[in-house]
N, C-alpha and C positions, 0 to 999 in steps of 0.2 A: 664697519659694522656699524648703522645710525640708526635702526627700526627702533630701538628700545625693547626689542625680545634678544633671547636667547633658549634654545634647544638643547637639553640637556637629555643624550640618549644611550641605554645600557647598547654592551656588545651582544653576549652572549645568551641568545634565547629572544634577542631583540632585533639587532642591525643584521646577526649571523642567521640563516637556517638553522634547522636541525643537523644538515651535513656539513655545517661552518663557510657556507656560500652567502655573497653579499647578491640580492638579487638585482635586477638591471633596475626595476621600479624604484628600490630604495636609492638607490647612489643617484640617480637621477631626479629623486624628488629633494635629496640632502644638498645638491649640485642648483637645485632651484630654486629652493627657501635661501641658501645661502646669498645667489644672485641678488633677488631681492632685499639684503640688507640684515636676516636675523644669523645671528650668530649659532655656530653649533658646538658642540661639546660630547667628544664621547663621554662616558662615564661607566670604568669597568672594574673588577679585580682584577684584569689582568697585569700586567707588567708593560712598561716602553716597549721591551723589545717585542712581546706578544702583540703589538697594538701594528707595528710598522707593516708587517705584512699585510695587515689586514688593510690599512689605508691604500696599498698598490692595489686594491679593488674596490675600495668604498670611494677615492679621491680625496681631496684635501679638504680638512675642517679645520676651525680656528684654537680649538685645542683636546687634548685628552687628559681627563683625569683618571690616572692609572693607581694599582693597589686600593681600591676603595676609598680614595679620598687622600692619599698621603703624597701623592706626587701631583702636582697639575703642568701637564705640558704643552705649553702655549706654541702653536707655528710649528707643530711636530715633522710637515712635510714641507717647511721653507728654511730647514735649517735650526729651528728651535732648540735653545741650549736645553740640557734635561736638567732641573733644578738640582738641588740637595736633598737630600732627605732630611727635615727637620724633625720629625717625632716618631723616631724607631723606636720597635718594640723593647721594651725593659726586658735588659738581657737577664737578669735574673727571674722575672717571668718566663723567658723561653726558655729557662733550662729546668724552671718547672712543668712546663708542659710536653719538652721531651722526654723526663723522666715520667711522666704520668704517659704518655703515649706508647711508652716504649712497655710501660706495665700490663697495658689491657691490649695491646697488639695494635695498634692504629697507626697507618703510614700519615707522616708528617715531612711535609715539605718547607722549607724557610728561604724566604725570596730576599735576598737583596737588591739593590736598584737593577741589577743586569743581570743575578744569575739564582738560581735556584738550587738549593743544596738537599740532598737527601742521603740517609744513612745508606740504603741499595738503591741505586738505578735497576730498579724491576720493569718486570711489563707492564705493570700498572702504569706506572711513572714513565717509560718511556714514552706510551700511549699518550697519556695526559700533556706530556712537553712537546710530543709531535702536533697534537692537536692545537696548541698557542704559539710551538714557535721559541719557546721559551729554552735558552742554553740552562744547562742543569749538570752539575759533576755531584759524586761522592763524597761524603765530608762526613766525621764528627759531629754533630750538631750541638754537643755542648762546646765544641772547641773556636767557635766559629769570632769571627774580632771585627767583621762590617758592621756596620749597622745591618737592622732588618728592619722591612717595611712592613712582612705580615708573614703569618703562619696560614698554611692550608693543611686540613686535616681530611683525608675521604677514607670514608667506609664502606665495606660491601654492604645491599641489600639490607643481610640478615644482621650486621652489626650497627647499625641505624642508634638501636639505644643506649650502645656505648660514645656513640656522640655526643646524643642529647646529655647525657652524663656528665661528658667533658665541658662541655658550653657552659651547663649550671654551674661547676666546679671554679672557670675561670670566669665567670661572666661580670662578678665584680673587680677582677685585673684586668682585663681587655675588653674591649668591642668584641663581641662574640655573633655572628650572625650567619645563616644556612644562604649560599650561593645557589645550591641546588641541594634537591633531597638528602644528598649524600657527601655534601661539600661543607664542611664549617672551616669560615674563615677567620681569622684571629686577628687582630690590631690594636695599637696602643688606643688607650682610653681618648674619646673625644673626634680621633681620625672616621671618617662619614664621606660618602658621595654628596650628602645635603649639604654639610660643611661647605665642602671643596666650591658646589657650583653655587651656590650663595657668595663666597669669597669672590669667586670667577664673575660672576652676573656685577657685583657690587663695583669690581676693578674697571666693567667697562659701560658702566653707568645704566644699568639695567635696572627696574625697580623690581620686588618680589614677585607684583604682577605679572610683570614680563616674561615669568621661567615658567616654560616647558618641561617635564619630564617625562619621560618612555620608559618602562620598562619591565621587568617579568619575575620578580626576586627577590627576596627578604631584604637585602641589600639595596636595592633601589627604594627602598619607605621614607627614609632618610630624605631622599629629594624630594618623593611626593610631597612630604610635609610641609617645605618651603616654597614649594612651587605652585605660580596662581594657576596651573592648570597641569594635573596628573594624567597619564595614561596607561593605564594595564593591557599589557597584551593580551592575546585569546589564547593563549597558552601559559597565562600566569597561573597559578593556584588559586583558589578563590578566596584563603588568607590575603592574596596581595590584592588582587583586581577589586577587592571591597572595598579598601583603602585608597585606591583611586578615584577621581571624578567623572570616568570613563573608560572604555574600553574599548580597544582596537580590534583586528583579524591576529590571527596568528601568526607568527614569524615565517613561517614555511608559504603564507598568504600575502607578505608584505603589510603587512600589520604597521610598519612604520611608515611607509608611504602614502597609506592610506590616516592614517590618524596627521601627516604634515598636510595633507590636502585639505582635511576638515578645520585644523588650526588657521589655516591661511583664509578659509571663509570665515572664520571667527574672528579673526584680527583684521583683518583687510591685507594680509599680506598680497602683492602683486608677482605673482608666480608666471 
């Protein structure tokens, strides 16, 4: 890739429709952009295992930033080796989050590189992991020995106040962000999509003004802030879209494809 540009695209609510499909126009636009020499990376809170089946529908990309920035997987469809996790969540803090979630009755999942661990694999978690294709097992979350990339807490709509209180309690010891109204992601401080995109761009020789970021939720804001151009999806909440340079159509309307076409006109990409 020699164009001097990289496009970082969120997955859920952005690349995927509301029913977890890849629209033909989105797949084709990404392929055309890459053919023009523009690097494309996915940037998602999902695990690598949850990205693989998406790429079966989406096609090839240059990299996949996973776990909200904890892992950058280069050449995921070309046999690229999954890197080791270098910034796991602090084990002591994990135990504190486990204790607190159990006290207030919030479901918690702890993610290693290849497996999600939960206290009880109930219908809610089966539905979540069914959507993402993530392997999951029941475990005592206090006894996990393997490094953890992130924690995910999901609340019922009526319990979002508990989720907000949990975020406030751990904001000083973890990077906590909402990837959905009822989904709280927690990672080791400093881990973010923005930092990962920045490092990937630097390694490819792409300047900051050559970074395009497209997303719809709070965990996309760090990459909006480091991008030359930031684009919010039409389905993004107002507090996200107001931090973007402009807004495209929704994920169900092929907003990623429309954004890429607009960027092609702005930057002179020959699609």
